[in-house]
C-alpha positions in Angstrom: -0.2 0.3 0.1 1.5 3.4 -1.1 1.2 5.9 1.7 2.2 9.5 1.1 3.4 11.8 4.0 3.4 15.5 3.5 5.8 17.0 5.7 8.9 15.6 7.8 8.3 17.0 11.0 8.6 14.4 14.0 4.9 13.5 13.6 5.3 12.6 10.1 8.5 10.5 10.4 7.3 8.7 13.4 4.2 7.6 11.4 6.2 6.6 8.6 8.3 4.4 10.7 5.6 2.8 12.6 3.4 2.2 9.0 6.6 0.7 7.4 6.7 -2.0 10.2 3.2 -3.0 8.9 4.5 -3.5 5.4 3.4 0.0 4.0 5.3 1.6 1.1 6.0 4.8 2.8 7.3 8.2 1.0 7.5 11.2 2.8 7.6 14.7 0.8 9.1 17.6 2.5 9.1 21.0 0.7 12.2 22.4 2.5 15.8 21.0 1.7 16.2 19.8 5.2 14.0 17.6 7.4 12.3 18.1 10.9 10.2 20.9 10.7 10.3 22.9 14.0 12.7 20.2 15.2 15.6 21.7 13.8 18.8 23.7 14.2 19.8 27.2 13.7 23.4 27.2 12.6 26.4 29.8 12.2 29.8 28.6 11.2 30.9 25.9 14.1 27.6 27.2 16.4 24.2 25.2 16.5 21.4 25.6 18.7 17.7 24.1 18.6 15.4 26.2 16.5 12.3 25.0 18.4 11.6 22.9 21.3 14.3 22.8 23.9 12.6 21.4 27.4 12.4 17.7 27.1 9.2 16.4 28.8 7.7 12.9 29.3 10.9 11.0 28.6 9.6 7.7 29.3 6.7 8.1 26.7 9.7 9.8 24.2 11.8 6.8 24.3 9.0 4.1 24.4 7.6 5.6 21.3 11.1 5.9 19.6 11.8 2.3 20.2 8.6 1.2 19.2 9.2 3.0 15.7 12.6 0.8 15.6 15.1 3.6 16.5 18.0 2.7 18.6 17.7 4.7 22.0 20.8 3.2 23.6 22.4 6.0 21.3 20.4 8.7 22.9 22.2 10.4 25.8 19.5 12.2 28.2 20.9 14.8 30.7 18.4 15.1 33.8 18.2 18.7 34.7 18.0 19.3 38.4 17.1 22.1 39.5 14.7 22.1 36.8 14.8 26.0 36.2 14.6 29.2 37.9 11.7 31.7 38.0 12.7 35.1 38.2 10.3 37.7 39.4 10.6 41.6 38.7 11.2 42.5 42.3 14.5 40.3 42.2 12.9 37.1 44.2 14.0 33.8 42.3 12.2 30.4 42.9 13.9 27.4 42.1 11.7 24.4 40.7 13.3 21.1 41.7 12.3 17.5 40.3 12.6 16.1 44.0 9.1 16.8 46.0 10.8 17.1 49.2 13.5 19.7 48.1 10.5 21.7 46.3 8.4 21.5 49.8 11.2 23.0 51.7 11.7 25.8 48.9 7.9 26.7 49.0 8.1 26.6 52.9 10.8 29.1 52.8 9.8 31.3 49.8 6.0 31.2 50.1 5.2 30.0 53.9 1.9 28.5 54.2 1.5 26.9 50.5 3.9 24.1 51.1 0.9 21.7 52.2 -1.2 23.2 49.1 2.0 21.7 47.0 1.6 18.5 48.2 -2.3 18.4 47.8 -1.4 19.7 44.0 0.8 16.9 43.4 -1.6 14.3 45.1 -4.5 15.5 42.7 -2.7 16.0 39.6 -1.3 12.6 39.8 -4.7 11.0 40.0 -5.8 13.2 37.2 -2.9 12.2 35.0 -3.7 8.4 35.5 -7.3 9.3 34.2 -6.3 11.9 31.6 -3.5 9.8 30.2 -5.5 7.0 28.7 -8.6 8.8 28.0 -7.2 12.0 26.1 -3.6 10.9 25.2 -4.0 7.5 23.9 -7.4 7.5 22.5 -8.9 9.3 19.5 -12.3 10.8 19.1 -13.1 9.8 15.8 -17.0 9.3 16.3 -19.5 11.4 18.4 -19.9 8.3 20.6 -16.1 8.2 21.3 -16.7 11.4 23.6 -20.4 11.8 24.3 -20.7 9.1 26.7 -20.7 9.0 30.4 -17.1 7.9 30.8 -15.6 10.6 29.0 -17.6 13.4 30.4 -16.9 11.8 33.9 -13.2 12.3 33.2 -13.4 15.9 31.9 -15.5 16.8 35.1 -12.9 14.8 37.4 -10.2 16.8 35.3 -11.8 19.9 36.3 -12.1 21.2 32.5 -14.5 23.6 33.2 -11.8 25.6 35.4 -9.0 27.4 33.8 -5.2 26.8 34.8 -4.9 29.9 36.8 -8.4 29.2 38.5 -7.4 26.0 39.4 -4.1 26.5 40.8 -6.0 29.4 43.3 -7.4 25.9 45.2 -3.8 25.2 46.0 -1.8 28.3 46.3 -2.5 31.6 48.1 0.9 33.6 46.8 0.1 34.6 43.4 3.5 34.3 42.4 3.6 30.7 43.2 0.2 30.4 41.1 2.2 32.1 38.2 5.0 29.6 38.7 2.8 26.8 38.2 0.5 28.2 35.5 3.2 29.7 32.9 3.6 26.3 31.6 0.8 26.7 29.1 3.2 29.0 27.3 4.9 25.8 26.1 2.0 25.0 23.9 1.0 28.6 23.1 -1.7 29.0 25.6 -2.8 31.8 27.9 -2.8 30.1 31.6 -5.7 32.7 32.5 -8.1 30.9 30.0 -6.6 27.5 29.0 -8.4 24.6 30.7 -7.3 23.2 33.8 -6.5 19.8 32.4 -3.1 21.4 31.3 -2.0 21.9 34.9 -0.5 18.6 34.3 2.2 20.2 32.5 3.6 21.6 35.7 2.8 18.4 37.5 4.7 16.2 35.1 8.0 18.3 35.6 8.3 17.1 39.1 6.8 13.6 38.5 8.6 12.7 35.3 11.6 15.4 35.4 13.1 17.5 32.3 15.8 16.6 30.3 18.1 17.9 27.9 19.5 15.8 24.8 23.0 15.9 24.2 23.8 17.6 21.1 20.4 19.3 21.3 16.9 18.2 20.8 17.2 18.2 17.1 19.8 15.6 17.1 16.9 13.1 17.5 16.5 13.4 13.6 20.0 11.6 13.2 18.5 8.7 14.9 15.0 8.9 13.1 16.7 9.3 9.5 18.9 6.4 10.4 15.8 4.3 11.2 14.0 5.6 8.1 16.9 4.3 5.7 17.2 1.0 7.4 13.3 0.5 7.2 12.9 1.8 3.8 11.0 4.9 4.5 11.8 7.1 1.5 12.3 10.8 2.1 12.1 13.4 -0.8 13.4 16.9 0.4 12.7 20.0 -1.8 9.5 18.4 -3.1 6.5 20.6 -2.5 2.9 18.8 -2.4 0.7 21.3 -3.8 -2.7 19.4 -3.9 -4.5 16.3 -2.7 -6.9 15.1 -5.2 -9.9 13.3 -4.2 -12.6 11.3 -5.8 -15.6 10.4 -4.2 -14.8 9.3 -0.4 -11.1 8.8 -1.2 -7.7 10.6 -1.7 -6.5 9.3 -5.1 -3.3 11.6 -6.0 -0.8 14.2 -4.8 0.2 17.0 -6.9 3.9 17.9 -7.1 4.1 21.0 -9.3 3.1 19.5 -12.6 3.4 16.0 -11.8 0.8 13.8 -10.0 1.4 10.6 -8.1 -1.2 7.9 -7.1 -1.4 7.2 -3.8 -3.4 4.7 -1.4 -3.5 7.0 1.4 -1.9 10.2 2.7 -1.0 11.8 5.9 -0.7 15.6 6.3 2.0 16.8 8.5 2.3 20.3 8.1 0.4 22.9 10.4 -3.0 21.6 9.9 -5.2 24.7 9.3 -2.6 25.7 6.6 -1.8 22.2 5.2 -5.6 21.1 5.2 -6.0 23.8 2.3 -4.0 21.2 0.1 -7.9 19.7 -0.3 -8.8 22.5 -2.8 -12.5 21.6 -2.4 -12.6 22.1 1.4 -13.6 25.3 2.9 -10.9 26.1 5.6 -12.4 26.0 9.1 -11.3 29.0 11.2 -9.1 28.1 14.2 -8.0 30.3 17.1 -4.0 30.4 16.7 -1.5 29.8 19.7 0.7 32.5 20.7 3.7 33.3 18.7 7.3 34.3 19.8 10.3 36.3 19.0 13.2 34.2 19.3 16.8 35.2 19.8 19.6 33.0 18.7 23.2 33.9 20.0 26.7 32.9 19.6 28.6 34.0 22.8 32.1 34.7 23.6 33.0 32.7 26.6 29.8 31.0 28.7 27.5 31.6 31.5 28.2 28.1 33.7 27.1 29.7 36.5 23.5 30.3 35.0 21.0 27.5 35.0 19.9 25.8 31.7 16.3 26.9 31.7 15.3 30.1 33.3 12.0 32.5 33.1 12.2 36.0 33.6 8.7 37.4 34.6 7.4 41.2 34.5 5.8 42.7 37.2 2.1 42.2 36.3 2.3 38.8 34.7 -1.7 38.9 34.2 -1.3 42.3 32.1 1.5 40.4 30.1 -1.0 37.9 29.2 -3.7 40.3 28.5 -1.6 42.2 26.2 -0.4 39.1 24.1 -3.7 37.1 24.1 -6.6 39.8 24.3 -5.2 43.2 23.2 -2.8 41.9 20.8 -0.2 44.4 21.4 3.7 43.9 22.4 4.2 43.9 26.2 6.2 47.1 27.5 7.7 45.0 29.8 8.0 41.4 28.3 8.4 38.2 30.1 10.7 35.7 28.7 12.6 32.4 28.7 16.4 31.7 28.3 18.0 28.5 27.2 21.7 28.1 28.1 22.6 24.4 26.9 26.3 25.3 26.8 26.3 24.7 30.5 26.2 21.0 30.0 27.3 20.6 26.4 30.2 21.8 24.7 29.4 20.6 21.3 27.4 23.3 20.3 30.2 26.0 19.8 33.8 26.5 19.3 36.0 25.7 22.2 35.5 28.2 25.1 32.4 29.8 23.5 28.8 29.2 24.0 25.3 29.6 22.6 22.0 31.1 24.2 18.3 30.9 23.1 15.7 33.5 24.1 12.0 33.1 23.6 9.7 36.0 24.2 6.0 35.2 23.9 4.2 37.7 21.7 0.9 38.1 19.9 -0.1 36.8 16.6 -1.1 39.9 14.5 -0.9 41.2 11.0 -1.1 44.8 12.2 2.2 44.7 14.1 5.4 46.0 12.4 7.7 43.0 13.3 10.9 44.7 12.5 10.3 47.5 14.9 8.7 45.0 17.6 11.6 42.7 17.4 14.3 45.6 17.8 12.3 47.2 21.0 12.0 43.6 22.7 15.5 42.4 21.7 16.9 45.8 23.6 14.6 45.4 26.4 15.7 41.5 26.9 19.2 41.9 26.6 19.2 44.8 29.2 17.0 42.7 31.7 19.5 39.9 31.3 22.7 42.0 31.8 21.0 43.1 34.9 20.1 39.7 36.1 23.3 37.9 36.0 24.3 37.6 32.1 27.3 39.9 32.9 28.6 42.1 29.9 26.3 40.2 27.5 25.9 42.7 24.6 29.9 42.9 24.6 30.1 39.0 24.4 27.7 38.4 21.6 29.3 37.4 18.5 26.3 37.2 16.3 22.6 37.2 16.8 19.8 35.9 14.9 16.0 36.9 15.3 13.0 35.0 14.1 9.4 36.4 14.4 6.1 35.3 13.7 6.5 36.9 10.5 9.1 34.3 9.3 6.9 31.6 11.3 3.9 32.2 8.9 6.3 32.3 5.6 7.2 28.7 6.7 3.5 27.6 6.8 2.9 28.0 10.5 -0.9 29.0 11.1 -1.1 33.0 11.5 2.6 33.0 12.7 1.7 31.0 16.0 4.6 28.8 17.1 2.8 26.2 18.7 -0.2 25.0 16.4 -3.7 26.1 17.3 -4.4 27.4 20.9 -5.3 24.8 23.6 -8.5 26.5 24.2 -11.3 24.5 25.7 -13.3 24.2 22.5 -9.9 23.2 20.8 -8.8 20.3 23.1 -9.7 16.6 23.4 -12.7 15.7 21.1 -12.9 19.4 20.0 -9.4 19.2 18.4 -9.0 18.0 14.6 -8.6 14.2 14.9 -6.4 11.9 13.2 -8.9 11.1 10.5 -10.1 14.7 10.1 -11.9 14.5 6.8 -14.8 12.4 5.3 -11.9 10.8 3.0 -10.9 8.1 5.8 -7.7 7.4 3.9 -6.4 10.9 4.5 -4.9 11.2 8.1 -3.3 14.2 10.0 -0.5 14.3 12.7 1.2 17.4 14.3 0.9 19.9 16.9 -2.7 21.3 15.9 -4.1 17.5 15.9 -5.2 15.6 18.9 -3.5 15.2 21.3 -1.6 18.2 20.9 1.6 19.8 21.1 4.9 19.1 22.4 7.6 16.7 20.7 6.3 13.5 23.0 2.6 14.3 22.4 2.8 14.8 18.7 4.8 11.6 18.7 1.8 9.9 20.5 -0.1 11.1 17.9 1.8 9.4 15.2 0.9 6.3 17.5 -2.9 7.0 17.0 -2.4 7.5 13.2 -1.1 3.7 13.1 -3.9 2.5 15.2 -6.5 4.3 12.9 -4.6 2.8 9.8 -4.6 -0.8 11.0 -8.4 -0.2 11.9 -9.4 1.5 8.9 -7.7 -1.4 6.5 -8.5 -4.2 8.7 -12.4 -3.1 8.3 -11.7 -2.8 4.6 -10.2 -6.3 4.6 -13.2 -7.7 6.6 -15.6 -6.1 4.2 -13.9 -7.7 1.0 -13.9 -11.0 3.0 -17.6 -10.8 3.3 -18.0 -9.6 -0.2 -16.2 -12.6 -1.5 -17.9 -14.9 0.8 -21.3 -13.6 -0.4 -19.9 -14.0 -4.2 -18.9 -17.5 -3.2 -22.2 -18.4 -1.8 -24.1 -17.0 -4.7 -21.6 -19.3 -7.0 -22.8 -22.4 -5.0 -26.3 -21.7 -5.3 -26.3 -21.2 -9.0 -24.9 -24.5 -9.6 
């Protein structure tokens, strides 16, 4: 069976490997000259740094799926982060997040007295909710109405307190506003506003303690080397600089993909671009409006020397975090005092820069809007952030910058990310779980989809879990078709016998 995959993000590549193990003939078509999508490097001479994802969450899930796809995980070196990261508040206070619950308890007792027992309640409640939510909302698809309009699923949503937002949920555990913020900001990992994103996403900050945060030696994007080797070994063909311009359908099936002036017949197709944008490949389908995630301005830097004294992951929050979020998600304007995240991988990995030097990555959450002047906005944000970093421990940073590259939502949109949002569609209640696009999003059942905008959602391990759902749906669809053919042949045989 010939299966085409449009796009070579991690979801498409893992889908291809899983299907190749089932005997499918898989070809991946990538419009760029390199594979990986969001999982890629920014390079400048002998310097390199991850372009997109940096924080490795759910390591056991990640390794399990890689292994299931036929990838040798023994060659992947994980580095455990402990402390996990620092959260720096505008008044100079720093809260350190640890993997160890006992350490965290003492940190909270010292920094936010009175909230330490609330933290233990938070961990216990989230542990229970993770146990409920994982099989229901990560390991299952919602392809039919009965898959979610049933007592079990609705009961799970109620137990997960999906009707609350993240920050509202955290008020049930923490009295200190700063601590609420420290456990709510993680929705920004997937481009969501913690003041409106459903409480189910509180599981992200819980998971950091429960499952840990890791770094992959060589950078997150170094996973691609191992994936590519498995593709070559398992016969998954990858064609770069091959832009698919249309998916042709006849009746209730996709029949061909179009590449420029060439058509190729296919038995099935998997869309792995950012779904709201990539779904336009079906020319007859009216694009559905979705709410995009937030965007980000990204600064990539090569640095003379290094900052070994600074943690690998750090968050710097402005004085009024709620106003910051309102500017980004509601007012669609650039915050006057931005909050931001700093990634300092050279603290543990000397392979990313020439000897004696290092790299830094800064992510600044911003709105997505066509009305903004991104050249002006990125200049303002870069200057503001560099000033803050110099004041907060990155001594003489400006003098030590050997090169700097800036990426804005404008570039993200040009690369195919929906509205310039960096994380797929927003994780709002109406775009989560059964209400998010599913792995079989169209009436044509041989068209599948995977990626950050598809259920179960964004983040590398979660997108890879989406690839597993694709493979399971493939198996179910073609098993059903095979059964139907067997029934038809049986009926034809019976007809032949009767006619004798």
